[in-house]
C-alpha positions in Angstrom: -1.3 10.3 -9.4 -0.1 6.8 -8.3 -0.7 5.5 -4.8 1.5 3.2 -2.7 0.0 0.9 -0.1 2.2 1.2 2.9 2.4 -1.7 5.4 4.5 -0.8 8.5 5.0 -3.1 11.4 1.6 -4.1 12.9 -0.1 -0.7 12.0 -3.1 -0.5 9.7 -2.1 0.0 6.1 -2.0 3.5 4.7 -2.2 5.1 1.3 0.7 7.2 0.2 0.2 9.5 -2.9 3.3 10.0 -5.0 3.9 12.2 -8.0 6.0 9.6 -10.0 6.9 6.0 -9.8 9.6 5.1 -7.4 11.4 1.8 -6.7 12.2 2.7 -3.1 10.8 5.1 -0.4 12.2 6.4 2.8 10.1 5.9 5.9 10.9 7.6 9.2 10.2 5.3 12.1 9.2 6.5 15.7 12.8 6.0 16.8 13.8 8.8 14.4 15.6 6.5 12.0 14.8 6.6 8.3 14.9 3.3 6.5 14.6 2.5 2.8 11.7 0.3 1.8 11.4 -1.3 -1.7 8.3 -0.6 -3.7 6.9 -3.8 -5.3 4.4 -3.9 -8.1 1.8 -6.6 -7.4 -0.7 -7.7 -10.1 -4.0 -9.1 -9.1 -7.6 -9.8 -10.2 -10.2 -8.5 -7.8 -13.7 -9.8 -7.0 -15.3 -7.6 -9.6 -13.2 -9.4 -12.2 -11.0 -6.4 -12.9 -7.3 -6.7 -12.9 -4.9 -4.0 -11.6 -1.3 -3.4 -10.6 -0.9 -2.3 -7.0 2.2 -0.6 -5.6 3.2 -1.9 -2.2 5.9 -0.9 0.3 6.3 -3.0 3.4 8.7 -3.8 6.2 7.1 -7.2 6.8 5.6 -10.1 4.9 2.2 -9.0 3.5 -0.3 -11.5 2.1 -2.2 -11.0 -1.2 -5.4 -11.0 0.9 -4.1 -8.1 3.0 -3.1 -6.2 -0.2 -6.5 -6.8 -1.8 -8.4 -5.7 1.4 -6.2 -2.6 1.7 -6.6 -1.8 -2.0 -10.4 -2.1 -1.8 -10.6 0.0 1.4 -8.0 2.7 0.5 -7.9 3.0 -3.3 -10.9 1.3 -5.0 -13.5 2.5 -2.5 -11.8 5.1 -0.3 -15.2 6.5 1.0 -15.6 3.3 3.0 -12.4 4.0 5.0 -13.9 7.3 6.1 -17.0 5.6 7.6 -15.5 2.6 9.1 
């Protein structure tokens, strides 16, 4: 099952499980307004030398470093997110 890293405003990134690839997702903001967010495919090489594609949806500019940290914490090693 693919995962999307979701970056919304200044909140901590979240992992969203999806059943199939999408190019857009709808996000319901606290003001009860749903907005469409594009899903981007970001390719990267991580510290362990492995390459991967990461799906990212964001309503702001997100750096590659933010994506790599969120991927490591929420997808590659999700047990770390539970302890810290």
